C-alpha angles and dihedrals in degrees: 000000000000137000090264090056090079112120095240090063092059110023121064095209091051090046091058091046091051094049092045090054089058104037095039098037089134096043137299111302121202107226091205104053100013097234112155120210093358128141108303128177124209111226107206126188096016114149133199127233117304116260139174090263094045111024092182094045125259118278112254102226120204094012116165138174125219115232091209106050095016092227126137124237146153131214089265094065111104093018137096087264095061113127091005108149094201117099111265094234089060091049089052089052089053091051091053093047092051097046093045097048106087094204097030135256123259124240089240090056091047089049091055096043096046093036094231133125118282092242090054092048092048093051093044090052090054091049089055092047088052089054089052093057106105105185088208111173103178109124120248122239096033092152093053095265130142122280120192119213127191142146133220138187129227141173121344133288108245111259094005114134114243111254136169119282115004110317095112094046132088113258126224128188121201134188124192123193106212094200097054097027091229129136133207123196136184141173113249131194095227141346099245122131090246089061103036102040096063090047093051091046091052094049103038127063116240092238092060127101111233122215120200143146122260096276114144092235090069099047096103097044091103089068091063105038140048090259145350123209123182140175128213104240090174089064093047095258114138100159124037107252094216097040116029092194090071107089143100096223093121096057090041088055089051091052091049091060091044093050094046090052096045095046101034102036111019097025094183134041129179117226091242091061101039095095090060093050087051089052090053096053092040091052094051092046094049092047099043127131092267088062093049103265127122123190095274093048091046090053093051090047091053091052092054087066098057096085121098094013130107133182121187136176091229121066107210090184090061097047114118 
């Protein structure tokens, strides 16, 4: 037996039951009228329109009808899985593979494992990354703990001329709360003080002690927080000699996992997708074993984030 031997990874009916137990943990919610725990009818044996692949019409698993608005729905409606043509049990396999792979799993690998087209695997992976995005806004360091802050550079901005240092690369800012062991990452336009200082102020409590390197952008952080410790990386100092608690080794460790995954697994990332890759690595880091989550729990946690999110190929808001 293995983790992937679970019934919901192989049987479509069980897959719907499994997802319903997570999304509707507090009662069935109609995505059309919003009624929770109202009268709902199970519609068994209903089939879709006949097609060349399914002459009798495919069975519509998990189909229900709301007793209030009289509309039909499944647990996928109103989630990142809505209108997905892939069987749900395969999408649940993809979720497990992504949350259990420390450095990620490529769309080509997903395509081979799930036996689907590459384009379908690529789009499914981005749907799952969208579900992983938390949007958490609570400031770090609320109990007066240490918060590490650092930036890194990756890839290349499309069309940007290659220059020395980092100007042609995409910029990422990361914060790690030592007390909770959680990270928060975001794409930034540049690494100037005018850009970074407001972001750090918005995401770190004033009573926290901020740990950084010696970059000029962080020089005035001490004016806004309880303390500011920094190390001189340029001089080869990575831990303060007088106070070993002053370092940014935790956030550097986070970046090492992120860089290994982006370079070794994904290899290339467009600027328009970088925020979702950040969400993927951030999610796995925040729900790692050290924070009390094993692979199964991490998978369930990812599925709690599918509701109220959609990701489509087409962008109606950009249509002329």
